[in-house]
N, CA, C and O atoms as a GROMACS GRO file, in nm:
protein
  468
    1MET      N    1  -1.424  -1.286   3.134
    1MET     CA    2  -1.510  -1.230   3.033
    1MET      C    3  -1.646  -1.192   3.092
    1MET      O    4  -1.703  -1.089   3.056
    2ILE      N    5  -1.696  -1.274   3.180
    2ILE     CA    6  -1.824  -1.247   3.244
    2ILE      C    7  -1.814  -1.123   3.332
    2ILE      O    8  -1.907  -1.043   3.340
    3ILE      N    9  -1.700  -1.106   3.399
    3ILE     CA   10  -1.681  -0.990   3.487
    3ILE      C   11  -1.677  -0.863   3.402
    3ILE      O   12  -1.736  -0.762   3.441
    4LEU      N   13  -1.610  -0.866   3.290
    4LEU     CA   14  -1.603  -0.750   3.201
    4LEU      C   15  -1.742  -0.712   3.148
    4LEU      O   16  -1.775  -0.594   3.142
    5THR      N   17  -1.821  -0.810   3.111
    5THR     CA   18  -1.957  -0.785   3.065
    5THR      C   19  -2.043  -0.728   3.177
    5THR      O   20  -2.121  -0.636   3.155
    6LEU      N   21  -2.029  -0.782   3.295
    6LEU     CA   22  -2.105  -0.734   3.411
    6LEU      C   23  -2.068  -0.590   3.445
    6LEU      O   24  -2.156  -0.508   3.474
    7ILE      N   25  -1.940  -0.559   3.442
    7ILE     CA   26  -1.896  -0.422   3.470
    7ILE      C   27  -1.948  -0.327   3.363
    7ILE      O   28  -1.990  -0.215   3.394
    8SER      N   29  -1.946  -0.369   3.237
    8SER     CA   30  -1.998  -0.283   3.129
    8SER      C   31  -2.147  -0.256   3.146
    8SER      O   32  -2.192  -0.144   3.126
    9ILE      N   33  -2.223  -0.358   3.183
    9ILE     CA   34  -2.366  -0.340   3.205
    9ILE      C   35  -2.391  -0.246   3.322
    9ILE      O   36  -2.479  -0.161   3.315
   10ILE      N   37  -2.315  -0.261   3.430
   10ILE     CA   38  -2.331  -0.174   3.547
   10ILE      C   39  -2.298  -0.029   3.510
   10ILE      O   40  -2.369   0.063   3.551
   11ILE      N   41  -2.192  -0.008   3.432
   11ILE     CA   42  -2.156   0.128   3.389
   11ILE      C   43  -2.266   0.188   3.302
   11ILE      O   44  -2.300   0.306   3.320
   12ILE      N   45  -2.322   0.112   3.211
   12ILE     CA   46  -2.431   0.161   3.125
   12ILE      C   47  -2.553   0.196   3.209
   12ILE      O   48  -2.617   0.298   3.185
   13ILE      N   49  -2.587   0.112   3.304
   13ILE     CA   50  -2.704   0.139   3.390
   13ILE      C   51  -2.682   0.264   3.474
   13ILE      O   52  -2.772   0.348   3.483
   14ILE      N   53  -2.565   0.278   3.534
   14ILE     CA   54  -2.537   0.396   3.618
   14ILE      C   55  -2.538   0.523   3.533
   14ILE      O   56  -2.594   0.624   3.576
   15SER      N   57  -2.479   0.520   3.414
   15SER     CA   58  -2.478   0.640   3.330
   15SER      C   59  -2.619   0.677   3.284
   15SER      O   60  -2.652   0.795   3.277
   16ASN      N   61  -2.701   0.579   3.253
   16ASN     CA   62  -2.840   0.609   3.214
   16ASN      C   63  -2.919   0.666   3.330
   16ASN      O   64  -2.999   0.758   3.312
   17ILE      N   65  -2.898   0.613   3.450
   17ILE     CA   66  -2.965   0.667   3.569
   17ILE      C   67  -2.923   0.812   3.591
   17ILE      O   68  -3.008   0.897   3.620
   18MET      N   69  -2.794   0.841   3.578
   18MET     CA   70  -2.746   0.978   3.599
   18MET      C   71  -2.805   1.075   3.494
   18MET      O   72  -2.843   1.187   3.529
   19MET      N   73  -2.811   1.034   3.368
   19MET     CA   74  -2.870   1.121   3.265
   19MET      C   75  -3.018   1.143   3.290
   19MET      O   76  -3.068   1.254   3.273
   20PHE      N   77  -3.089   1.038   3.330
   20PHE     CA   78  -3.231   1.052   3.359
   20PHE      C   79  -3.254   1.146   3.477
   20PHE      O   80  -3.345   1.228   3.473
   21LEU      N   81  -3.173   1.133   3.581
   21LEU     CA   82  -3.186   1.222   3.698
   21LEU      C   83  -3.155   1.367   3.662
   21LEU      O   84  -3.220   1.459   3.712
   22SER      N   85  -3.057   1.388   3.577
   22SER     CA   86  -3.025   1.526   3.539
   22SER      C   87  -3.139   1.589   3.460
   22SER      O   88  -3.164   1.709   3.472
   23ILE      N   89  -3.207   1.511   3.379
   23ILE     CA   90  -3.322   1.563   3.304
   23ILE      C   91  -3.436   1.598   3.398
   23ILE      O   92  -3.502   1.701   3.382
   24ILE      N   93  -3.460   1.514   3.496
   24ILE     CA   94  -3.571   1.536   3.590
   24ILE      C   95  -3.541   1.654   3.683
   24ILE      O   96  -3.628   1.737   3.709
   25ILE      N   97  -3.420   1.662   3.733
   25ILE     CA   98  -3.385   1.762   3.834
   25ILE      C   99  -3.359   1.900   3.775
   25ILE      O  100  -3.374   2.000   3.845
   26SER      N  101  -3.320   1.909   3.648
   26SER     CA  102  -3.282   2.037   3.590
   26SER      C  103  -3.397   2.137   3.599
   26SER      O  104  -3.514   2.100   3.594
   27LYS      N  105  -3.360   2.265   3.612
   27LYS     CA  106  -3.459   2.371   3.631
   27LYS      C  107  -3.485   2.450   3.503
   27LYS      O  108  -3.537   2.561   3.508
   28LYS      N  109  -3.450   2.394   3.390
   28LYS     CA  110  -3.472   2.466   3.265
   28LYS      C  111  -3.621   2.474   3.235
   28LYS      O  112  -3.697   2.379   3.256
   29SER      N  113  -3.659   2.587   3.186
   29SER     CA  114  -3.798   2.607   3.146
   29SER      C  115  -3.799   2.693   3.020
   29SER      O  116  -3.695   2.738   2.973
   30PHE      N  117  -3.915   2.714   2.968
   30PHE     CA  118  -3.928   2.797   2.849
   30PHE      C  119  -3.891   2.942   2.878
   30PHE      O  120  -3.850   3.015   2.788
   31MET      N  121  -3.906   2.984   3.004
   31MET     CA  122  -3.874   3.122   3.042
   31MET      C  123  -3.722   3.147   3.038
   31MET      O  124  -3.681   3.262   3.026
   32ASP      N  125  -3.641   3.044   3.049
   32ASP     CA  126  -3.496   3.059   3.049
   32ASP      C  127  -3.436   3.051   2.908
   32ASP      O  128  -3.314   3.040   2.893
   33ARG      N  129  -3.519   3.057   2.809
   33ARG     CA  130  -3.472   3.043   2.672
   33ARG      C  131  -3.372   3.153   2.634
   33ARG      O  132  -3.273   3.125   2.568
   34GLU      N  133  -3.397   3.275   2.675
   34GLU     CA  134  -3.308   3.386   2.642
   34GLU      C  135  -3.175   3.375   2.717
   34GLU      O  136  -3.071   3.414   2.664
   35LYS      N  137  -3.178   3.324   2.839
   35LYS     CA  138  -3.055   3.309   2.914
   35LYS      C  139  -2.963   3.206   2.852
   35LYS      O  140  -2.841   3.222   2.855
   36CYS      N  141  -3.018   3.102   2.796
   36CYS     CA  142  -2.939   2.993   2.740
   36CYS      C  143  -2.896   3.019   2.597
   36CYS      O  144  -2.816   2.943   2.542
   37SER      N  145  -2.946   3.124   2.535
   37SER     CA  146  -2.911   3.150   2.396
   37SER      C  147  -2.778   3.225   2.390
   37SER      O  148  -2.746   3.301   2.481
   38PRO      N  149  -2.701   3.203   2.286
   38PRO     CA  150  -2.573   3.274   2.273
   38PRO      C  151  -2.597   3.419   2.234
   38PRO      O  152  -2.692   3.451   2.162
   39PHE      N  153  -2.511   3.506   2.282
   39PHE     CA  154  -2.518   3.647   2.246
   39PHE      C  155  -2.389   3.679   2.171
   39PHE      O  156  -2.282   3.685   2.232
   40GLU      N  157  -2.398   3.701   2.042
   40GLU     CA  158  -2.281   3.726   1.962
   40GLU      C  159  -2.297   3.856   1.885
   40GLU      O  160  -2.386   3.868   1.801
   41CYS      N  161  -2.214   3.950   1.914
   41CYS     CA  162  -2.204   4.075   1.838
   41CYS      C  163  -2.336   4.150   1.827
   41CYS      O  164  -2.359   4.219   1.728
   42GLY      N  165  -2.420   4.139   1.924
   42GLY     CA  166  -2.544   4.212   1.922
   42GLY      C  167  -2.652   4.151   1.836
   42GLY      O  168  -2.757   4.213   1.819
   43PHE      N  169  -2.631   4.032   1.782
   43PHE     CA  170  -2.732   3.966   1.701
   43PHE      C  171  -2.828   3.888   1.789
   43PHE      O  172  -2.788   3.833   1.892
   44ASP      N  173  -2.954   3.885   1.750
   44ASP     CA  174  -3.051   3.801   1.817
   44ASP      C  175  -3.054   3.668   1.743
   44ASP      O  176  -3.095   3.663   1.627
   45PRO      N  177  -3.010   3.558   1.807
   45PRO     CA  178  -3.003   3.431   1.735
   45PRO      C  179  -3.138   3.373   1.699
   45PRO      O  180  -3.145   3.280   1.618
   46LYS      N  181  -3.246   3.426   1.755
   46LYS     CA  182  -3.380   3.373   1.727
   46LYS      C  183  -3.444   3.443   1.607
   46LYS      O  184  -3.552   3.403   1.562
   47SER      N  185  -3.378   3.547   1.555
   47SER     CA  186  -3.436   3.619   1.441
   47SER      C  187  -3.367   3.576   1.312
   47SER      O  188  -3.286   3.482   1.311
   48MET      N  189  -3.399   3.644   1.205
   48MET     CA  190  -3.344   3.608   1.075
   48MET      C  191  -3.192   3.629   1.074
   48MET      O  192  -3.143   3.729   1.126
   49ALA      N  193  -3.118   3.537   1.015
   49ALA     CA  194  -2.973   3.542   1.018
   49ALA      C  195  -2.914   3.639   0.917
   49ALA      O  196  -2.798   3.675   0.929
   50ARG      N  197  -2.989   3.681   0.819
   50ARG     CA  198  -2.937   3.766   0.712
   50ARG      C  199  -2.963   3.915   0.735
   50ARG      O  200  -2.974   3.991   0.638
   51ILE      N  201  -2.973   3.956   0.859
   51ILE     CA  202  -2.992   4.098   0.889
   51ILE      C  203  -2.857   4.168   0.874
   51ILE      O  204  -2.757   4.116   0.922
   52PRO      N  205  -2.851   4.284   0.808
   52PRO     CA  206  -2.723   4.353   0.793
   52PRO      C  207  -2.671   4.401   0.929
   52PRO      O  208  -2.747   4.446   1.014
   53PHE      N  209  -2.543   4.391   0.945
   53PHE     CA  210  -2.482   4.433   1.071
   53PHE      C  211  -2.406   4.563   1.050
   53PHE      O  212  -2.384   4.606   0.937
   54SER      N  213  -2.367   4.623   1.160
   54SER     CA  214  -2.297   4.750   1.155
   54SER      C  215  -2.154   4.729   1.106
   54SER      O  216  -2.077   4.656   1.169
   55LEU      N  217  -2.118   4.791   0.998
   55LEU     CA  218  -1.983   4.781   0.946
   55LEU      C  219  -1.884   4.848   1.039
   55LEU      O  220  -1.768   4.807   1.048
   56HIS      N  221  -1.929   4.951   1.107
   56HIS     CA  222  -1.842   5.021   1.201
   56HIS      C  223  -1.801   4.929   1.316
   56HIS      O  224  -1.685   4.931   1.358
   57PHE      N  225  -1.893   4.850   1.366
   57PHE     CA  226  -1.861   4.755   1.471
   57PHE      C  227  -1.755   4.656   1.423
   57PHE      O  228  -1.663   4.623   1.497
   58PHE      N  229  -1.769   4.610   1.300
   58PHE     CA  230  -1.671   4.518   1.242
   58PHE      C  231  -1.534   4.582   1.231
   58PHE      O  232  -1.434   4.518   1.262
   59LEU      N  233  -1.528   4.708   1.186
   59LEU     CA  234  -1.400   4.776   1.171
   59LEU      C  235  -1.330   4.797   1.305
   59LEU      O  236  -1.209   4.780   1.316
   60ILE      N  237  -1.407   4.832   1.408
   60ILE     CA  238  -1.349   4.848   1.541
   60ILE      C  239  -1.293   4.715   1.590
   60ILE      O  240  -1.187   4.712   1.654
   61THR      N  241  -1.361   4.607   1.562
   61THR     CA  242  -1.313   4.475   1.602
   61THR      C  243  -1.184   4.440   1.531
   61THR      O  244  -1.091   4.389   1.593
   62VAL      N  245  -1.176   4.466   1.403
   62VAL     CA  246  -1.054   4.437   1.327
   62VAL      C  247  -0.938   4.523   1.376
   62VAL      O  248  -0.826   4.474   1.389
   63ILE      N  249  -0.964   4.650   1.404
   63ILE     CA  250  -0.860   4.738   1.458
   63ILE      C  251  -0.810   4.686   1.592
   63ILE      O  252  -0.689   4.685   1.618
   64PHE      N  253  -0.902   4.644   1.678
   64PHE     CA  254  -0.861   4.588   1.807
   64PHE      C  255  -0.773   4.465   1.789
   64PHE      O  256  -0.672   4.452   1.858
   65LEU      N  257  -0.810   4.376   1.698
   65LEU     CA  258  -0.731   4.256   1.675
   65LEU      C  259  -0.592   4.289   1.621
   65LEU      O  260  -0.493   4.228   1.661
   66ILE      N  261  -0.585   4.384   1.531
   66ILE     CA  262  -0.455   4.423   1.475
   66ILE      C  263  -0.365   4.478   1.584
   66ILE      O  264  -0.249   4.437   1.594
   67PHE      N  265  -0.416   4.569   1.666
   67PHE     CA  266  -0.332   4.627   1.770
   67PHE      C  267  -0.302   4.527   1.882
   67PHE      O  268  -0.198   4.536   1.947
   68ASP      N  269  -0.390   4.433   1.903
   68ASP     CA  270  -0.364   4.328   2.002
   68ASP      C  271  -0.247   4.241   1.956
   68ASP      O  272  -0.161   4.206   2.037
   69VAL      N  273  -0.244   4.205   1.830
   69VAL     CA  274  -0.133   4.125   1.777
   69VAL      C  275  -0.004   4.206   1.779
   69VAL      O  276   0.102   4.152   1.808
   70GLU      N  277  -0.012   4.334   1.750
   70GLU     CA  278   0.107   4.418   1.751
   70GLU      C  279   0.163   4.431   1.892
   70GLU      O  280   0.285   4.437   1.909
   71ILE      N  281   0.079   4.436   1.992
   71ILE     CA  282   0.128   4.440   2.130
   71ILE      C  283   0.200   4.310   2.164
   71ILE      O  284   0.301   4.312   2.234
   72ALA      N  285   0.149   4.200   2.114
   72ALA     CA  286   0.216   4.072   2.136
   72ALA      C  287   0.352   4.069   2.065
   72ALA      O  288   0.442   3.997   2.109
   73LEU      N  289   0.368   4.144   1.959
   73LEU     CA  290   0.497   4.152   1.891
   73LEU      C  291   0.593   4.248   1.960
   73LEU      O  292   0.714   4.236   1.943
   74ILE      N  293   0.540   4.342   2.037
   74ILE     CA  294   0.626   4.437   2.108
   74ILE      C  295   0.692   4.372   2.230
   74ILE      O  296   0.806   4.405   2.262
   75PHE      N  297   0.624   4.281   2.297
   75PHE     CA  298   0.677   4.220   2.419
   75PHE      C  299   0.815   4.156   2.402
   75PHE      O  300   0.898   4.173   2.490
   76PRO      N  301   0.843   4.083   2.295
   76PRO     CA  302   0.978   4.025   2.283
   76PRO      C  303   1.089   4.127   2.259
   76PRO      O  304   1.207   4.092   2.268
   77MET      N  305   1.055   4.251   2.230
   77MET     CA  306   1.159   4.352   2.207
   77MET      C  307   1.239   4.380   2.334
   77MET      O  308   1.357   4.415   2.325
   78ILE      N  309   1.178   4.365   2.448
   78ILE     CA  310   1.246   4.398   2.574
   78ILE      C  311   1.359   4.299   2.606
   78ILE      O  312   1.471   4.344   2.632
   79PRO      N  313   1.335   4.168   2.604
   79PRO     CA  314   1.448   4.077   2.631
   79PRO      C  315   1.554   4.078   2.520
   79PRO      O  316   1.671   4.053   2.548
   80ILE      N  317   1.514   4.105   2.397
   80ILE     CA  318   1.610   4.108   2.286
   80ILE      C  319   1.702   4.228   2.299
   80ILE      O  320   1.813   4.226   2.245
   81PHE      N  321   1.659   4.332   2.370
   81PHE     CA  322   1.739   4.454   2.387
   81PHE      C  323   1.876   4.422   2.446
   81PHE      O  324   1.975   4.484   2.408
   82LYS      N  325   1.883   4.326   2.538
   82LYS     CA  326   2.010   4.292   2.603
   82LYS      C  327   2.100   4.205   2.515
   82LYS      O  328   2.221   4.201   2.537
   83LYS      N  329   2.044   4.136   2.417
   83LYS     CA  330   2.120   4.039   2.338
   83LYS      C  331   2.166   4.092   2.202
   83LYS      O  332   2.255   4.034   2.140
   84VAL      N  333   2.106   4.200   2.156
   84VAL     CA  334   2.134   4.251   2.021
   84VAL      C  335   2.202   4.388   2.034
   84VAL      O  336   2.190   4.457   2.135
   85ASN      N  337   2.273   4.423   1.930
   85ASN     CA  338   2.337   4.554   1.924
   85ASN      C  339   2.232   4.664   1.938
   85ASN      O  340   2.122   4.652   1.885
   86PHE      N  341   2.265   4.771   2.010
   86PHE     CA  342   2.169   4.878   2.037
   86PHE      C  343   2.122   4.946   1.910
   86PHE      O  344   2.005   4.980   1.897
   87ILE      N  345   2.213   4.966   1.814
   87ILE     CA  346   2.177   5.035   1.690
   87ILE      C  347   2.076   4.952   1.611
   87ILE      O  348   1.977   5.005   1.562
   88ILE      N  349   2.101   4.822   1.598
   88ILE     CA  350   2.009   4.735   1.524
   88ILE      C  351   1.874   4.730   1.594
   88ILE      O  352   1.770   4.736   1.528
   89TRP      N  353   1.874   4.719   1.726
   89TRP     CA  354   1.750   4.714   1.802
   89TRP      C  355   1.673   4.844   1.786
   89TRP      O  356   1.551   4.843   1.770
   90SER      N  357   1.745   4.958   1.791
   90SER     CA  358   1.678   5.089   1.779
   90SER      C  359   1.613   5.106   1.642
   90SER      O  360   1.500   5.152   1.632
   91ILE      N  361   1.686   5.068   1.538
   91ILE     CA  362   1.632   5.083   1.402
   91ILE      C  363   1.510   4.992   1.383
   91ILE      O  364   1.408   5.034   1.327
   92THR      N  365   1.520   4.868   1.431
   92THR     CA  366   1.409   4.775   1.415
   92THR      C  367   1.285   4.822   1.492
   92THR      O  368   1.174   4.822   1.438
   93SER      N  369   1.305   4.862   1.618
   93SER     CA  370   1.189   4.906   1.697
   93SER      C  371   1.133   5.037   1.645
   93SER      O  372   1.011   5.057   1.646
   94LEU      N  373   1.220   5.127   1.599
   94LEU     CA  374   1.172   5.254   1.543
   94LEU      C  375   1.090   5.229   1.416
   94LEU      O  376   0.985   5.292   1.396
   95LEU      N  377   1.137   5.138   1.331
   95LEU     CA  378   1.063   5.104   1.209
   95LEU      C  379   0.928   5.041   1.243
   95LEU      O  380   0.827   5.072   1.181
   96PHE      N  381   0.927   4.952   1.343
   96PHE     CA  382   0.802   4.888   1.384
   96PHE      C  383   0.702   4.990   1.437
   96PHE      O  384   0.584   4.988   1.400
   97PHE      N  385   0.748   5.081   1.525
   97PHE     CA  386   0.658   5.183   1.579
   97PHE      C  387   0.614   5.283   1.472
   97PHE      O  388   0.503   5.336   1.479
   98LEU      N  389   0.700   5.308   1.374
   98LEU     CA  390   0.661   5.396   1.264
   98LEU      C  391   0.548   5.334   1.182
   98LEU      O  392   0.454   5.403   1.142
   99ILE      N  393   0.558   5.202   1.157
   99ILE     CA  394   0.450   5.133   1.086
   99ILE      C  395   0.322   5.137   1.168
   99ILE      O  396   0.213   5.155   1.112
  100LEU      N  397   0.334   5.118   1.299
  100LEU     CA  398   0.216   5.127   1.387
  100LEU      C  399   0.152   5.265   1.379
  100LEU      O  400   0.030   5.277   1.365
  101LEU      N  401   0.233   5.368   1.389
  101LEU     CA  402   0.180   5.505   1.386
  101LEU      C  403   0.120   5.539   1.250
  101LEU      O  404   0.019   5.609   1.243
  102LEU      N  405   0.182   5.492   1.142
  102LEU     CA  406   0.124   5.516   1.010
  102LEU      C  407  -0.010   5.446   0.994
  102LEU      O  408  -0.103   5.502   0.934
  103GLY      N  409  -0.022   5.325   1.048
  103GLY     CA  410  -0.150   5.255   1.044
  103GLY      C  411  -0.256   5.327   1.125
  103GLY      O  412  -0.371   5.338   1.083
  104LEU      N  413  -0.217   5.376   1.243
  104LEU     CA  414  -0.310   5.450   1.327
  104LEU      C  415  -0.354   5.580   1.259
  104LEU      O  416  -0.471   5.617   1.264
  105TYR      N  417  -0.259   5.648   1.196
  105TYR     CA  418  -0.292   5.772   1.125
  105TYR      C  419  -0.389   5.743   1.009
  105TYR      O  420  -0.483   5.819   0.987
  106HIS      N  421  -0.365   5.635   0.936
  106HIS     CA  422  -0.454   5.599   0.825
  106HIS      C  423  -0.595   5.569   0.875
  106HIS      O  424  -0.693   5.611   0.814
  107GLU      N  425  -0.605   5.495   0.986
  107GLU     CA  426  -0.737   5.466   1.042
  107GLU      C  427  -0.806   5.592   1.090
  107GLU      O  428  -0.927   5.607   1.074
  108TRP      N  429  -0.730   5.684   1.148
  108TRP     CA  430  -0.787   5.809   1.196
  108TRP      C  431  -0.830   5.895   1.077
  108TRP      O  432  -0.935   5.960   1.081
  109ASN      N  433  -0.749   5.895   0.971
  109ASN     CA  434  -0.779   5.973   0.852
  109ASN      C  435  -0.904   5.921   0.780
  109ASN      O  436  -0.977   5.999   0.720
  110GLN      N  437  -0.929   5.790   0.786
  110GLN     CA  438  -1.046   5.730   0.722
  110GLN      C  439  -1.171   5.733   0.813
  110GLN      O  440  -1.274   5.676   0.777
  111ASN      N  441  -1.162   5.798   0.928
  111ASN     CA  442  -1.270   5.808   1.027
  111ASN      C  443  -1.317   5.672   1.078
  111ASN      O  444  -1.435   5.653   1.105
  112MET      N  445  -1.224   5.579   1.090
  112MET     CA  446  -1.261   5.448   1.145
  112MET      C  447  -1.267   5.450   1.297
  112MET      O  448  -1.327   5.361   1.358
  113LEU      N  449  -1.207   5.549   1.358
  113LEU     CA  450  -1.205   5.555   1.504
  113LEU      C  451  -1.317   5.640   1.560
  113LEU      O  452  -1.332   5.649   1.682
  114ASN      N  453  -1.398   5.703   1.475
  114ASN     CA  454  -1.510   5.785   1.521
  114ASN      C  455  -1.636   5.700   1.528
  114ASN      O  456  -1.665   5.624   1.436
  115TRP      N  457  -1.710   5.713   1.637
  115TRP     CA  458  -1.836   5.638   1.650
  115TRP      C  459  -1.949   5.708   1.576
  115TRP      O  460  -2.046   5.643   1.538
  116THR      N  461  -1.939   5.836   1.556
  116THR     CA  462  -2.042   5.910   1.482
  116THR      C  463  -1.982   5.963   1.353
  116THR      O  464  -1.864   5.998   1.348
  117TYR      N  465  -2.061   5.969   1.252
  117TYR     CA  466  -2.011   6.014   1.120
  117TYR      C  467  -2.055   6.154   1.094
  117TYR      O  468  -2.023   6.209   0.988
   0.00000   0.00000   0.00000
């Protein structure tokens, strides 16, 4: 029991020494404030949080996520091609690509893909 207590005290002392040394040795200063701040979607985290953001930026992000997920759904079509009947595979993949193209056409028709209005 004494050995366990002694080891615990030594671990606490060593960890406190290491934390104290990291505080002393670190090179952080007030000038590095901007480097250490998070940069998210073009917002300045030091300013007011309720500033309106660009809706167009949001729409482009959503479109990217949708097509990214759809690409992940296309990848399994290749190995399934060897295991499933060709007619069933063709109809399924054609229907999937048709839905993709209709979604792309709708986004293009609504001017979501244009950066300027």
